[in-house]
N, C-alpha and C positions, 0 to 999 in steps of 0.2 A: 894633048895636056897632062898634068898629074893627078894622081887621084892627093888629096894633102887632108893627113887625121889631124887633128887640132883639140888638141885634148889638155882641160882643166884640169889640174889637181886640187882646186883650191875645193874645202867641206861648206864655203857659205854659196846657201844659193843666193847671197844678194852683192856675190860678189865683184868686185872690181875688174880681178887673172883672169872671170869667164868672159866681161861682157867687152873687155879690153882684147881679148880670145876673135871674142863674133868680130869686133870693130877689124882685125887683124884679119882675119876670114873676111871680110866682102873686098878688100884690098886685090888679096890672092882670091876668087873667086873671079873679079873682074882682068884681069890678068887671063884670063881664059882656065885655071885649076878647074878639078871636081874637089870641093869644100866640103870635107865630113867633121861633122861638130859634136865632140863626147867628150863627158864629164863627166869624170870617177867619183863623184859624189850620187848620181844615180846607179851606182852601180848597190847589189847587194851588199851591205858592213859585212853580213855572218859573210859569203862568200870569199869580201877577200879579208878579212881577219882571223879567217880557218882557214886561206887556203882550198879552196875549192874546187880545182881543176875543171873542172867535171859543169861547174854549175852553169846551164843554159848563156848566162849571159858574162860571163867572164869567158867561155867559148866564142861566142860574137865578137867583143871587145880587144879576144885574141885576134880572131878571124878579121878586125878591121884593122889592126897594123900590121898583116901579110903582106894586106889588099892596096895597102898603101905605097908611095912612090917616096914622100915624104910624108915627115911626121913633126908639128908644133907643141913645142909638152910649154905649156903654162905654168905656173906656180906666184903663191902667194908666199912671202921667206917668214916663217915661223922661227926663233931664234936662230937668227943665221943659218937656217938650213931650209930645203926645201918640205913642203908642207908631208907632212906622216900616210897622209890617203893616197900621196903621188908614189910616195914610199912602196906603203901597201900591192897600189895597182903592178907600180916595175916589176914586182918582188917574184908576180903572180907569170911578170910575159915569159914567155920561152928566155935561154940565155939568150941568143944571137938574132930575139925578135926583129933588134932594127938592123939586122946585117941588106946593106946594100944599100939599104936608108939616107934620103939627107934627111938632118934632123935643124930643125928653129931652136933653142932652150929662151925663156923666159921668164922672167920674174916679177915680182910686183912688190910692192914693202911700204912700211911706212919711215926709214928709216938711208939714206945713203950708205952707211954703216955697212946695211947687210946686200951692196951691189955683189960682191964677191962671193956671192952665198953661186950662181949661176960657176962661176967658172970652178969654185976648188969642192960645189958640192954634188952639185945638181952632173956638172961637164963629167964627171971621171963618170959615175954611175950608169951616161951615154954611153960614153966609147968605149964600156964595157960590155955593152949589147952588142956591136960588133959593126956601127952604122959604116957607107961610104964615108960619108963626110958631113959631121958638125959644124954648119955656118957660124959665125960669131952669133951668142945672142947677145940681149940684152934687159934692160935692170931701169920698172917706172915708178917713180913714188908716187903712192893712192893717192897725193892732193896735186896731183898734173893729171888723171882720172874724175871729170868727170861727168858722174850721171843724171842728166836732164828727167823732168815727174812724167816724161812719155818713154824714159827708155834711151834717148838718146844720146851715146856715149860723145865727149867730148874731150880730146886726148892737150892737151895742154899744147902752142904749139912747138917750140924745141922739142918736146918729147917726142909728141906725134911727127916732127919731122926723123930721129933720127929712128923712129919705132918701121920706117915709111921705108927707112936705108936697109934697115936687116932685112924683111921685108921681100923689097926686091930682089937684097942679093942671095937669098934664099928659093926666090923665085929663077933668075937667073941660072942658083944649082941646078933645080927642077927642068933647066931649059924652056920657064918661061920665059913668054913677051915680059918686057918691063917698062916707065918709061911711060905708059898709057897718058894720053892728055885727061881721059875716063877715072883714071882713081889718081889724078896730079890735086 
């Protein structure tokens, strides 16, 4: 199966975006993919802000992008755009870092007014990096993502169904098995 790099562009350690991605990662793993989670917030801030292309952590994340067949990019929406933290990482990647890859863009936010941030903000940047295919993305309202005390993530049923649909489209684009009863 495919190797998927699942990237959270949220600066928050209690991020709903990152938790939603890890929830999605479980579905992709159940479909047979090898999923590698990555949180941009764990990269050294100085290396990101000073564009230190030679920093070992930056080199490592670039190699993870190179080695992945598919990339899931998740971001919270701030002021109608994807996060500045995610932008700082995308700026450090080689121009064609997504060449030949399948990409799934996801976003979370507090208002449906931000839903277009995927298509008008994030998708053009991702497209400029040469992916073979950008699957339909999805926006999930923060209020539809519940994080329980034990850390479990519960996604509101309609949002969960839509998220599963885009995840399955992404998996199918990668050549994965979809419709498994184990992930239903």
